[in-house]
C-alpha positions as CSV (number, residue, x, y, z in Angstrom):
1,X,64.0,9.6,-16.3
2,X,62.3,9.7,-12.9
3,X,61.2,13.3,-13.5
4,X,59.8,12.4,-16.9
5,X,57.8,9.6,-15.3
6,X,56.4,11.9,-12.6
7,X,55.6,14.6,-15.2
8,X,53.5,12.1,-17.3
9,X,51.8,10.6,-14.2
10,X,50.7,14.0,-13.0
11,X,49.6,15.3,-16.4
12,X,45.9,16.2,-16.0
13,X,45.0,15.7,-19.6
14,X,46.5,12.2,-19.5
15,X,44.6,11.4,-16.3
16,X,41.4,12.7,-17.9
17,X,41.6,10.8,-21.2
18,X,43.3,7.5,-20.4
19,X,41.3,4.5,-19.2
20,X,42.5,2.9,-15.9
21,X,43.6,-0.7,-16.1
22,X,43.8,-1.3,-12.3
23,X,41.0,-2.9,-10.4
24,X,38.4,-0.5,-9.1
25,X,38.8,1.0,-5.7
26,X,36.7,-0.2,-2.8
27,X,36.3,-3.5,-1.1
28,X,33.2,-5.6,-1.6
29,X,31.0,-5.5,1.4
30,X,27.7,-7.4,0.8
31,X,24.6,-6.3,2.7
32,X,23.8,-8.4,5.9
33,X,21.7,-11.5,5.4
34,X,18.1,-10.9,6.6
35,X,16.9,-13.0,9.5
36,X,13.8,-14.4,7.8
37,X,11.7,-14.3,4.6
38,X,9.9,-11.0,3.9
39,X,12.1,-8.9,6.1
40,X,14.1,-7.2,3.3
41,X,13.3,-6.7,-0.4
42,X,15.2,-5.6,-3.5
43,X,13.3,-3.7,-6.2
44,X,14.1,-2.7,-9.7
45,X,12.5,-1.7,-13.0
46,X,13.6,-3.9,-16.0
47,X,13.1,-2.3,-19.4
48,X,12.2,-4.9,-22.0
49,X,12.5,-2.2,-24.8
50,X,9.3,-3.7,-26.3
51,X,5.8,-2.3,-25.7
52,X,3.5,-5.3,-25.7
53,X,-0.1,-5.4,-27.0
54,X,-1.4,-4.6,-23.6
55,X,0.7,-1.4,-23.5
56,X,3.2,-2.7,-21.0
57,X,7.0,-2.2,-21.4
58,X,8.6,-2.5,-18.0
59,X,8.8,-5.3,-15.4
60,X,8.5,-4.3,-11.8
61,X,10.9,-6.7,-10.1
62,X,10.4,-7.5,-6.4
63,X,12.7,-10.1,-4.8
64,X,12.9,-11.2,-1.2
65,X,16.6,-11.0,-0.2
66,X,16.4,-14.1,2.1
67,X,14.4,-16.7,0.2
68,X,15.1,-15.1,-3.3
69,X,11.3,-15.5,-3.9
70,X,10.3,-13.0,-6.7
71,X,7.2,-11.3,-8.1
72,X,7.3,-10.0,-11.6
73,X,4.7,-7.3,-12.5
74,X,4.3,-5.8,-16.0
75,X,3.8,-2.1,-16.1
76,X,3.6,0.7,-18.7
77,X,6.5,3.0,-19.4
78,X,4.5,6.0,-18.1
79,X,3.9,4.5,-14.7
80,X,4.2,7.1,-11.9
81,X,5.0,6.6,-8.2
82,X,1.3,6.3,-7.2
83,X,1.0,3.4,-9.7
84,X,4.1,1.7,-8.3
85,X,2.8,2.0,-4.7
86,X,-0.5,0.4,-5.8
87,X,1.3,-2.4,-7.6
88,X,3.5,-3.1,-4.6
89,X,0.5,-3.3,-2.2
90,X,-1.5,-5.5,-4.6
91,X,1.4,-7.9,-5.6
92,X,3.4,-8.1,-2.4
93,X,2.0,-6.5,0.8
94,X,-1.4,-8.2,0.4
95,X,0.3,-11.6,0.5
96,X,3.5,-11.2,2.6
97,X,3.0,-8.0,4.7
98,X,5.4,-5.0,5.0
99,X,9.1,-5.4,4.8
100,X,11.5,-3.8,7.3
101,X,13.8,-2.5,4.5
102,X,13.8,-2.1,0.7
103,X,17.0,-1.9,-1.4
104,X,16.7,0.0,-4.7
105,X,18.6,2.2,-7.1
106,X,17.9,5.9,-7.4
107,X,15.2,5.8,-10.0
108,X,13.1,8.9,-9.8
109,X,10.1,6.9,-8.7
110,X,12.1,5.7,-5.7
111,X,13.6,9.1,-4.8
112,X,10.4,11.1,-5.0
113,X,8.9,12.3,-1.6
114,X,5.7,10.3,-2.2
115,X,7.6,7.0,-2.1
116,X,9.6,8.1,0.9
117,X,6.4,9.1,2.7
118,X,4.7,5.8,1.9
119,X,7.7,3.9,3.3
120,X,7.9,6.0,6.4
121,X,4.2,5.4,7.1
122,X,4.6,1.6,7.0
123,X,7.9,1.7,9.0
124,X,10.1,0.6,6.1
125,X,13.7,1.7,5.8
126,X,14.8,2.7,2.3
127,X,18.3,1.7,1.3
128,X,19.3,3.4,-2.0
129,X,22.4,2.6,-3.9
130,X,24.7,5.3,-5.3
131,X,24.1,6.2,-9.0
132,X,24.9,3.7,-11.7
133,X,26.2,1.1,-9.2
134,X,24.0,-1.9,-9.9
135,X,26.3,-4.2,-7.9
136,X,24.9,-2.8,-4.7
137,X,21.4,-4.0,-5.7
138,X,22.7,-7.4,-6.9
139,X,19.6,-9.4,-5.9
140,X,17.4,-7.6,-8.4
141,X,20.1,-7.3,-11.1
142,X,20.7,-11.0,-11.0
143,X,17.0,-11.7,-11.3
144,X,16.8,-9.3,-14.2
145,X,19.3,-11.4,-16.1
146,X,17.4,-14.6,-15.3
147,X,14.1,-13.2,-16.4
148,X,15.6,-12.0,-19.7
149,X,17.2,-15.4,-20.3
150,X,13.9,-17.3,-19.6
151,X,11.8,-14.9,-21.7
152,X,14.0,-15.6,-24.8
153,X,12.9,-19.2,-24.6
154,X,9.1,-18.6,-24.4
155,X,8.2,-15.5,-26.4
156,X,7.4,-15.4,-30.1
157,X,9.7,-13.6,-32.6
158,X,7.6,-10.5,-32.6
159,X,8.0,-10.3,-28.8
160,X,4.8,-8.3,-28.2
161,X,3.3,-11.0,-25.9
162,X,6.2,-11.0,-23.5
163,X,4.0,-9.8,-20.6
164,X,1.7,-12.8,-20.9
165,X,4.7,-15.1,-20.1
166,X,5.6,-13.4,-16.8
167,X,3.5,-15.7,-14.6
168,X,5.2,-18.7,-16.2
169,X,8.7,-17.2,-15.8
170,X,8.0,-16.4,-12.1
171,X,6.8,-19.9,-11.5
172,X,9.8,-21.5,-13.2
173,X,12.2,-19.3,-11.2
174,X,10.5,-19.7,-7.8
175,X,10.4,-23.5,-8.2
176,X,14.0,-23.9,-9.2
177,X,16.8,-24.6,-6.7
178,X,18.6,-21.3,-6.1
179,X,22.4,-21.4,-6.4
180,X,22.9,-19.2,-3.4
181,X,20.5,-20.9,-0.9
182,X,20.6,-24.4,-2.2
183,X,16.8,-24.7,-2.0
184,X,14.0,-23.3,-4.1
185,X,12.4,-19.9,-3.1
186,X,9.0,-21.6,-2.9
187,X,10.2,-24.1,-0.4
188,X,11.3,-21.3,2.0
189,X,8.3,-19.0,1.5
190,X,5.4,-21.6,1.1
191,X,7.1,-24.2,3.3
192,X,6.4,-26.8,0.5
193,X,7.2,-27.3,-3.2
194,X,4.2,-26.7,-5.4
195,X,3.2,-29.6,-7.7
196,X,4.1,-28.9,-11.3
197,X,2.8,-30.2,-14.6
198,X,3.9,-33.7,-15.5
199,X,5.0,-34.4,-11.9
200,X,2.3,-37.1,-11.8
201,X,4.6,-39.1,-14.0
202,X,7.3,-39.1,-11.4
203,X,7.5,-40.9,-8.1
204,X,6.1,-39.0,-5.2
205,X,8.9,-37.2,-3.4
206,X,7.1,-34.7,-1.2
207,X,7.6,-34.8,2.5
208,X,4.9,-36.7,4.4
209,X,5.2,-34.3,7.4
210,X,1.9,-32.7,8.2
211,X,1.8,-28.9,8.8
212,X,1.4,-28.2,12.5
213,X,3.4,-31.2,13.7
214,X,6.8,-31.2,15.3
215,X,8.2,-33.1,12.4
216,X,7.0,-30.4,10.0
217,X,8.5,-27.7,12.1
218,X,11.9,-29.5,12.4
219,X,12.0,-30.0,8.7
220,X,11.3,-26.4,7.9
221,X,13.8,-25.2,10.5
222,X,16.4,-27.4,9.0
223,X,15.7,-26.0,5.5
224,X,16.0,-22.4,6.8
225,X,19.3,-23.2,8.5
226,X,20.6,-24.9,5.3
227,X,19.7,-21.7,3.3
228,X,21.5,-19.4,5.9
229,X,24.6,-21.6,5.9
230,X,24.7,-21.6,2.1
231,X,24.3,-17.8,1.9
232,X,27.1,-17.2,4.4
233,X,29.4,-19.6,2.4
234,X,28.4,-17.9,-0.9
235,X,29.1,-14.5,0.5
236,X,32.5,-15.5,1.9
237,X,33.5,-17.0,-1.5
238,X,32.4,-13.9,-3.4
239,X,34.2,-11.5,-1.0
240,X,37.5,-13.5,-1.2
241,X,37.3,-13.6,-5.0
242,X,36.3,-10.0,-5.6
243,X,38.7,-8.4,-3.1
244,X,41.7,-10.4,-4.1
245,X,42.9,-7.5,-6.4
246,X,41.0,-4.6,-4.9
247,X,42.2,-2.0,-2.5
248,X,40.3,0.1,0.2
249,X,39.4,3.6,-0.8
250,X,41.4,6.3,1.0
251,X,39.7,9.4,-0.3
252,X,39.1,12.0,2.4
253,X,37.0,15.2,2.5
254,X,38.8,17.9,0.7
255,X,40.6,15.6,-1.8
256,X,40.1,16.2,-5.5
257,X,39.1,13.3,-7.6
258,X,38.1,12.3,-11.2
259,X,34.6,11.0,-11.9
260,X,34.0,8.5,-14.7
261,X,32.4,10.3,-17.7
262,X,29.9,7.5,-18.0
263,X,28.4,8.6,-14.7
264,X,27.4,12.0,-16.1
265,X,25.1,13.2,-18.8
266,X,26.0,13.3,-22.4
267,X,26.0,16.4,-24.6
268,X,23.7,16.2,-27.6
269,X,25.5,15.1,-30.8
270,X,28.7,14.0,-28.9
271,X,30.0,10.5,-29.3
272,X,30.5,8.8,-25.9
273,X,33.2,6.6,-27.3
274,X,35.3,9.7,-28.2
275,X,34.6,11.5,-24.9
276,X,37.3,11.8,-22.1
277,X,37.3,8.8,-19.8
278,X,36.9,11.1,-16.7
279,X,35.7,14.6,-15.8
280,X,37.0,16.8,-13.0
281,X,39.0,17.0,-10.9
282,X,36.4,18.0,-8.2
283,X,36.4,18.1,-4.5
284,X,35.1,15.4,-2.1
285,X,32.5,17.0,0.1
286,X,31.4,14.1,2.3
287,X,31.8,10.4,2.9
288,X,28.5,8.4,2.9
289,X,28.3,5.0,4.7
290,X,29.4,3.4,7.9
291,X,32.4,1.6,6.5
292,X,35.8,3.2,7.2
293,X,36.8,3.1,3.6
294,X,33.8,5.0,2.5
295,X,31.8,3.1,-0.1
296,X,30.3,6.3,-1.6
297,X,31.2,10.0,-1.8
298,X,29.5,13.3,-2.3
299,X,31.4,15.2,-5.0
300,X,31.2,18.9,-5.7
301,X,30.2,18.6,-9.4
302,X,29.3,21.8,-11.3
303,X,25.8,23.0,-11.0
304,X,25.0,22.6,-14.7
305,X,25.5,18.9,-14.6
306,X,22.2,17.1,-14.1
307,X,23.5,14.2,-12.0
308,X,23.1,13.1,-8.4
309,X,26.4,14.1,-6.7
310,X,26.8,10.7,-4.9
311,X,29.3,8.3,-6.5
312,X,30.5,4.9,-5.5
313,X,34.3,4.8,-5.0
314,X,34.6,2.4,-8.0
315,X,33.5,5.3,-10.2
316,X,36.2,7.6,-9.0
317,X,40.0,7.9,-9.5
318,X,42.5,9.9,-7.5
319,X,44.0,13.1,-8.8
320,X,47.8,12.6,-9.2
321,X,49.5,16.0,-8.7
322,X,52.9,17.5,-7.8
323,X,54.5,20.9,-7.1
324,X,57.7,19.9,-8.8
325,X,56.7,21.5,-12.1
326,X,55.4,25.0,-11.2
327,X,55.8,26.4,-14.8
328,X,53.5,23.7,-16.2
329,X,50.2,25.2,-17.3
330,X,46.9,23.4,-17.1
331,X,45.5,22.2,-20.4
332,X,42.0,21.5,-19.0
333,X,39.2,23.9,-20.1
334,X,37.6,26.0,-17.3
335,X,34.7,24.3,-15.5
336,X,31.3,26.0,-16.1
337,X,29.2,26.7,-13.0
338,X,25.9,27.2,-14.8
339,X,25.7,30.9,-14.0
340,X,27.9,32.4,-16.8
341,X,26.7,34.6,-19.7
342,X,27.1,33.3,-23.2
343,X,28.3,35.8,-25.8
344,X,28.4,33.7,-28.9
345,X,27.7,30.1,-29.6
346,X,30.3,28.3,-31.7
347,X,27.9,25.4,-32.4
348,X,24.6,25.4,-34.2
349,X,21.5,23.4,-33.6
350,X,20.4,21.9,-30.3
351,X,22.9,21.8,-27.4
352,X,22.4,20.5,-23.9
353,X,25.1,21.4,-21.4
354,X,25.5,18.0,-19.8
355,X,29.2,18.3,-19.1
356,X,31.9,20.9,-18.7
357,X,32.9,20.8,-22.4
358,X,30.8,23.7,-23.7
359,X,31.0,25.0,-27.2
360,X,30.8,28.6,-26.3
361,X,32.8,31.8,-25.9
362,X,32.2,33.3,-22.5
363,X,32.1,36.9,-21.7
364,X,35.2,37.9,-19.6
C-alpha cells in the first residue's frame, strides 16, 4: 500500500493535471512602510473594457503608499511609454515632486528601456513584481477595486461617460477615512480636510489651528504618527492571518518545479479549462530577492514560450520524484525548444505555439 501511494504521488501526469488544495508556498512579507508621503508610489493600468466618447479606455492609477492618496488619469488603449511619462509628470510630479521608488507590475510600458531611463534620470528606484502576482502591488490593486465599485454607482447604463466621473471618484476616495491609516488621504497630504458639498449644513468641525503655528505642527505630527501606528498594526494582523497556513519556500537552484499553466500563454483554439493545471517540470536557475525563502524564481522555461521567466513561489509546485520505480516510463510529451523542424502539421488553421503541447510530428 505504501508503494502504491508513493507511485501515485510521483506520477508526473498526475502532478501536471491535478489542482493543488494546499495553501500556496511562500510567506507573506509586505513592503516596508515609507517614511513620509510622496516617498514611494504604486502604479497600475486598470482596463475598464469600455472605450468612452473621448476615446479613453484605461485608468492610469497612481497611489502614494504612505498616505494612500491617489490620482486617477484616463488614457487611451494605445498609450505608449512616452505618453505615460508625460501623464505622470503632469498629474503627479508637478504637484508632489519625484518619488524615491515606484512599485508596479511588468506591463510592457513599465519594462521598456525608455521608462527605466526616465526613472534613472530622476533617481527613482523601480520595484517590479513577478509576473501575474498582483498581491505584490496590493496598494494599486485595492484601489482598482474601489474605483470600479464607485464607478458603478455614478455612470449611466451605456457606460461611455465613465472617464468624466474620475475626478469625482478620486475626490470621494481621497476624502474618505482609509481603513489602513485611520485617516483620510487628503488629511495626510494636504494637512487639512477639504470642504465638501453640503458641509455648510453641518456644524464646523475643522481644526482651528493656523498653519505655521506650533499647535498646527503638533496636530499634523500626531496625525502622521496615528497613520504609521495603524499601518504597522494592519500589517501585523495581515501577516498573522495570511501566514497561518502557509509554509516557506524551500526551492533551490537546480531543483525542478512545475509552473501554473495560467502563468503561461494559451494556444489558439484551446480551452484553458481543459488544459493541464501545470507545465514543466523545469529547472530553477536563480533565486530573486533578499528574503531567505526566495519570493520569486527564474525558471528555465522553453524558448518558444513567450513569458517572462520570473515566477513567484506561489505559482510553482515541487516535483515529486523517486528512483524506486526505474521501469516506469514518462507519459509527458517532449518539451519543444523552439528550434526544431516541423515535418507535418496535424492541426489545421491558425496555431500559436504558446505551450509545450504542439500538434505536430517532428523530424527525428
